[in-house]
Legacy VTK file of the C-alpha trace (Angstrom):
# vtk DataFile Version 3.0
C-alpha trace
ASCII
DATASET POLYDATA
POINTS 394 float
177.934 168.059 54.215
178.968 171.703 54.315
181.498 172.699 51.653
184.085 175.276 52.601
185.691 177.489 49.954
189.079 178.024 51.608
190.530 179.954 48.684
187.649 182.415 48.722
187.887 182.911 52.498
191.636 183.578 52.262
191.093 186.010 49.401
188.458 187.964 51.333
190.330 188.043 54.675
194.038 188.832 54.617
196.415 187.763 57.356
196.923 191.441 58.265
193.180 191.887 58.820
192.824 188.728 60.902
195.899 189.503 63.002
194.624 193.022 63.662
191.279 191.609 64.793
193.222 189.446 67.252
194.349 192.676 68.948
197.840 193.142 67.545
198.702 196.614 66.283
199.495 196.299 62.586
201.083 199.451 61.110
199.989 200.218 57.549
202.268 199.386 54.665
204.539 196.815 56.338
205.233 193.496 54.636
207.119 191.712 57.425
206.216 192.028 61.068
208.126 190.449 63.981
206.198 189.679 67.182
206.292 187.607 70.324
204.527 184.375 69.442
200.957 184.405 70.840
200.447 180.641 70.718
198.931 179.522 74.059
201.675 177.040 74.980
204.642 179.148 73.827
206.000 181.480 76.509
207.877 183.638 74.009
209.906 186.334 75.780
212.057 187.266 72.750
210.163 187.884 69.493
210.406 184.767 67.352
207.393 184.932 65.026
207.408 186.542 61.588
204.186 187.672 59.962
204.665 187.859 56.186
201.801 190.014 54.957
203.054 189.890 51.383
202.052 186.256 50.998
199.636 186.013 53.955
201.729 183.517 55.907
203.142 183.373 59.441
205.955 181.328 60.926
207.365 181.022 64.461
211.020 180.043 64.620
210.592 179.110 68.293
207.657 176.680 68.388
207.254 175.987 64.660
203.681 177.285 64.366
202.954 178.369 60.800
200.186 178.793 58.277
197.679 181.242 56.841
194.915 183.421 58.279
192.629 180.453 58.967
195.390 178.511 60.709
196.245 181.634 62.732
192.786 181.613 64.331
192.854 177.817 64.742
196.224 177.952 66.514
195.799 181.073 68.651
192.350 180.153 69.960
192.670 176.347 69.725
189.459 175.905 67.746
188.481 173.678 64.849
188.820 174.850 61.260
185.045 175.259 61.021
184.987 177.389 64.175
187.969 179.412 62.913
186.202 180.203 59.661
183.061 181.122 61.560
185.044 183.561 63.695
186.722 185.088 60.639
183.458 185.582 58.773
181.665 186.903 61.851
181.454 190.639 62.456
182.201 190.214 66.166
185.612 191.024 67.620
188.067 188.279 68.542
189.242 187.896 72.150
192.370 190.049 72.395
195.688 188.180 72.618
198.361 190.715 71.650
198.174 194.484 72.127
201.334 196.482 72.856
204.174 197.273 70.411
207.535 197.633 72.151
208.993 201.124 72.061
211.899 201.596 69.670
210.907 198.948 67.133
211.468 200.078 63.557
209.656 199.875 60.251
209.161 196.248 59.299
210.530 194.776 62.518
207.927 196.011 64.959
207.622 193.826 68.052
204.481 192.958 69.998
203.987 191.429 73.445
201.334 189.249 75.020
198.840 190.417 77.568
199.791 189.621 81.131
197.889 186.657 82.519
196.748 186.308 86.095
197.952 183.224 87.925
196.490 181.531 90.987
196.121 183.578 94.148
197.241 181.349 97.011
195.134 183.196 99.587
191.946 184.032 97.720
190.362 180.557 97.578
190.466 177.915 100.312
192.194 174.590 99.685
188.866 172.812 100.216
187.248 174.846 97.452
190.252 174.424 95.138
190.078 170.655 95.632
186.369 170.765 94.825
187.126 172.551 91.537
189.815 169.989 90.689
187.508 167.071 91.526
184.842 168.465 89.215
187.420 169.016 86.478
188.573 165.402 86.792
184.965 164.185 86.646
184.845 165.932 83.262
188.301 165.021 81.926
188.202 161.421 83.144
184.753 160.156 82.229
182.701 159.286 79.177
183.975 160.330 75.770
187.030 162.150 77.116
188.048 159.137 79.197
187.840 156.958 76.102
189.939 159.430 74.128
192.645 159.273 76.781
192.513 155.474 76.725
192.825 155.444 72.926
195.962 157.568 73.116
197.522 155.124 75.577
196.374 152.124 73.520
198.251 153.655 70.590
201.372 153.390 72.744
200.478 149.827 73.791
199.632 150.918 77.328
196.476 148.957 78.102
194.930 150.390 81.262
191.976 147.998 81.655
193.448 145.877 84.450
194.778 148.901 86.343
191.456 150.738 86.141
189.649 147.614 87.307
192.086 147.345 90.211
191.767 150.972 91.388
188.070 151.166 90.560
188.213 154.442 88.635
189.697 156.020 85.503
193.440 156.672 85.484
193.506 158.787 82.318
191.360 161.415 80.637
191.537 164.069 77.966
190.796 167.749 77.510
187.633 168.744 75.635
187.733 169.978 72.065
186.224 173.088 70.557
186.399 176.513 72.138
189.327 177.467 74.379
187.077 177.877 77.432
185.184 174.584 77.337
186.293 173.492 80.828
185.747 176.990 82.223
182.171 176.935 80.910
181.585 173.508 82.454
182.866 174.627 85.845
180.745 177.783 85.751
177.697 175.588 85.140
178.658 173.579 88.228
178.625 176.669 90.418
182.309 177.652 90.495
183.302 181.248 89.841
186.178 182.393 87.669
188.437 183.253 90.621
188.129 179.703 91.925
188.930 178.204 88.526
192.011 180.428 88.142
193.136 179.658 91.701
192.873 175.926 90.972
195.405 176.370 88.148
192.915 175.354 85.457
192.457 178.687 83.672
194.297 181.909 82.896
192.738 185.366 82.859
194.359 188.274 81.031
194.070 191.943 81.865
191.125 192.302 79.484
189.156 189.794 81.538
189.345 186.931 79.012
189.580 183.555 80.732
190.631 180.375 78.905
191.522 176.800 79.808
195.168 176.138 80.704
195.107 172.553 79.395
194.147 172.025 75.748
194.861 169.159 73.338
196.274 167.045 76.158
195.950 163.589 77.648
195.299 164.212 81.339
196.730 162.358 84.336
195.589 163.313 87.864
198.074 164.036 90.640
196.673 163.048 94.035
197.699 163.686 97.627
198.021 161.178 100.461
194.250 161.338 101.034
193.513 160.418 97.425
192.241 163.904 96.524
193.138 165.363 93.137
195.494 168.309 93.714
196.713 168.922 90.170
197.220 167.493 86.699
199.913 166.558 84.247
198.884 167.039 80.627
200.662 165.149 77.812
200.316 167.075 74.525
198.864 165.137 71.610
198.027 167.981 69.243
199.394 168.931 65.839
201.543 171.992 66.585
205.318 171.609 66.644
207.328 173.111 69.477
204.567 172.878 72.096
205.862 171.546 75.450
205.344 167.789 75.646
204.278 167.870 79.299
202.431 170.618 81.133
201.962 170.689 84.906
199.588 172.772 86.945
201.183 175.947 88.152
201.624 176.435 91.888
198.349 176.590 93.812
197.304 176.280 97.428
196.913 172.527 96.759
199.761 171.765 94.349
203.446 172.542 93.957
205.617 170.858 91.340
208.588 170.542 93.689
206.511 168.839 96.397
203.831 166.689 94.798
204.574 163.415 93.021
202.582 161.415 90.504
201.692 157.889 91.603
199.219 156.017 89.373
198.030 153.596 92.082
198.574 152.989 95.782
198.138 149.265 96.536
199.242 147.711 99.796
202.882 146.862 99.156
204.530 143.526 99.918
207.654 143.440 102.129
209.719 142.711 99.002
208.198 145.559 96.968
210.320 148.035 95.042
209.808 151.772 94.662
210.417 152.765 91.033
211.465 156.394 90.496
210.691 157.375 86.901
211.550 160.379 84.795
208.076 160.768 83.290
204.483 160.280 84.368
203.667 158.080 81.365
206.601 155.831 82.346
205.258 155.445 85.881
201.801 154.705 84.505
203.189 152.113 82.061
204.903 150.221 84.892
201.741 150.279 87.008
199.716 149.039 84.021
202.016 146.069 83.315
202.252 145.197 87.025
198.443 145.226 87.347
198.031 143.116 84.202
200.480 140.576 85.656
198.815 140.574 89.085
201.991 141.996 90.646
200.936 145.474 91.785
201.969 144.714 95.374
205.561 144.271 94.161
205.990 147.609 92.356
205.377 151.223 93.370
206.162 153.443 90.372
206.332 157.161 91.058
207.420 160.247 89.107
208.250 163.869 89.677
208.039 166.534 86.976
211.144 165.627 85.012
214.652 164.921 86.239
214.815 167.354 89.153
213.761 165.785 92.463
213.540 168.119 95.460
214.470 167.309 99.049
210.779 167.282 99.969
210.088 164.718 97.244
213.025 162.564 98.344
211.543 162.576 101.856
208.353 161.068 100.436
210.167 158.568 98.213
212.465 157.115 100.878
209.618 157.094 103.405
207.212 155.128 101.219
208.681 151.700 101.896
211.852 150.231 103.441
212.570 148.084 100.375
214.745 148.651 97.333
214.490 151.965 95.465
214.973 151.541 91.720
216.197 154.547 89.726
214.546 154.355 86.338
215.316 157.444 84.249
215.311 157.069 80.460
217.985 155.147 78.580
219.707 158.198 77.112
222.512 160.563 78.152
220.321 162.899 80.296
218.679 159.849 81.880
222.002 158.247 82.741
223.209 161.522 84.233
220.023 161.743 86.302
220.422 158.178 87.560
223.943 159.011 88.710
222.779 162.146 90.523
219.895 160.253 92.099
222.346 157.559 93.222
224.476 160.159 94.995
221.406 161.568 96.699
220.356 158.130 97.915
223.857 157.517 99.261
223.714 160.749 101.268
220.445 159.529 102.767
221.933 156.199 103.748
219.901 154.179 101.244
221.167 151.930 98.490
219.158 151.311 95.393
219.300 149.820 91.939
219.712 151.520 88.563
217.370 149.986 85.975
219.145 148.933 82.784
216.948 150.245 79.963
218.395 149.811 76.464
219.863 152.858 74.708
217.116 155.181 73.532
214.359 153.362 75.411
212.295 154.464 78.387
210.080 152.309 80.619
206.947 153.042 78.583
208.492 152.233 75.201
210.321 149.151 76.487
207.365 147.656 78.331
205.103 148.300 75.340
206.833 145.417 73.567
208.220 143.359 76.447
205.150 143.398 78.691
205.384 141.360 81.901
208.833 140.058 80.888
210.042 143.660 80.758
209.497 144.032 84.492
212.655 141.968 84.919
214.655 144.990 83.745
213.619 146.715 86.966
215.348 143.968 88.905
218.528 143.762 86.830
221.088 146.549 86.872
223.805 148.257 88.843
223.648 148.809 92.537
223.667 152.545 93.133
226.989 152.232 94.993
228.483 150.811 91.801
226.838 153.420 89.574
228.468 156.284 91.484
231.899 154.870 90.611
231.347 154.973 86.845
LINES 1 395
394 0 1 2 3 4 5 6 7 8 9 10 11 12 13 14 15 16 17 18 19 20 21 22 23 24 25 26 27 28 29 30 31 32 33 34 35 36 37 38 39 40 41 42 43 44 45 46 47 48 49 50 51 52 53 54 55 56 57 58 59 60 61 62 63 64 65 66 67 68 69 70 71 72 73 74 75 76 77 78 79 80 81 82 83 84 85 86 87 88 89 90 91 92 93 94 95 96 97 98 99 100 101 102 103 104 105 106 107 108 109 110 111 112 113 114 115 116 117 118 119 120 121 122 123 124 125 126 127 128 129 130 131 132 133 134 135 136 137 138 139 140 141 142 143 144 145 146 147 148 149 150 151 152 153 154 155 156 157 158 159 160 161 162 163 164 165 166 167 168 169 170 171 172 173 174 175 176 177 178 179 180 181 182 183 184 185 186 187 188 189 190 191 192 193 194 195 196 197 198 199 200 201 202 203 204 205 206 207 208 209 210 211 212 213 214 215 216 217 218 219 220 221 222 223 224 225 226 227 228 229 230 231 232 233 234 235 236 237 238 239 240 241 242 243 244 245 246 247 248 249 250 251 252 253 254 255 256 257 258 259 260 261 262 263 264 265 266 267 268 269 270 271 272 273 274 275 276 277 278 279 280 281 282 283 284 285 286 287 288 289 290 291 292 293 294 295 296 297 298 299 300 301 302 303 304 305 306 307 308 309 310 311 312 313 314 315 316 317 318 319 320 321 322 323 324 325 326 327 328 329 330 331 332 333 334 335 336 337 338 339 340 341 342 343 344 345 346 347 348 349 350 351 352 353 354 355 356 357 358 359 360 361 362 363 364 365 366 367 368 369 370 371 372 373 374 375 376 377 378 379 380 381 382 383 384 385 386 387 388 389 390 391 392 393
């Protein structure tokens, strides 16, 4: 087994040297340097990271990222410690992340900014080609070793997907690859897709130096599908080690996907006349309900669905109320924001002439956490609660 002398590597390569190789201008003689955080999942508009060159440490007060020169490379490029050390000891340049100091910064408080990244072009690539890219990405995320890694994450939360996957006949969860930050990009190139197509599918970002990296890293992946069953986007649930990284990450707007239009639905069985639509706050919650319903042989009775958080657009309400004429259950989390959302959703249903039911989750619980311990018996909580007409009076 290879032995790594971390102390020697840190002694030979200072934080200032490693940061400069990343592309950030480091003025000579400074001991403290304030920059916009370059971590991939931190959209830092106001400088919140301090680089302390005196003791070779960095710390972001926004996302919590911190460490030494080795951890800098690990975090910025999302690589393993072995790969980070290899990059540091290599004579080749790092991909540039940060380049421009902001005019007017002084002495030890110089501020940097990230390179601009290109987003999807809605006219450059056809929707058919974008869907082909997304299908290939899902065939990578959702099969083999990565599929099993996604399943293990859910098993750790007592969400056992076996019955649901048997019912739908395909994986319902996957995971991003590990290693370099362009692992998916490289896979898609091998499958005949060009970089423009990958960017336009919302799966990669390209900066103005031409570097292209995966959008989703260190995430459990759930596919968002359209009415035809085609994958149009993804929701990624972070399961990495960095603090302050957004828990959920959606695809950005593409020709195939828009957060305010598309909804996540883990399965689409033929619904019974007495079925209930279950509007959830989170995708994992919707998946947990579908999993328990499938395990109990009751999928025809429940249609869990989720947007991207608490905000539900008019277009999404059109889909929700049009799914089925039966009861609509409002199932936001059992906390203050969730209760507020349930009330707002109740008012929206009333304006649309539909009455529903507000699920009574215990304080601090959400559907996924509650069903993890209650199982099939927990489905009763979807049928017990306030009528939405009563909820609006509270």
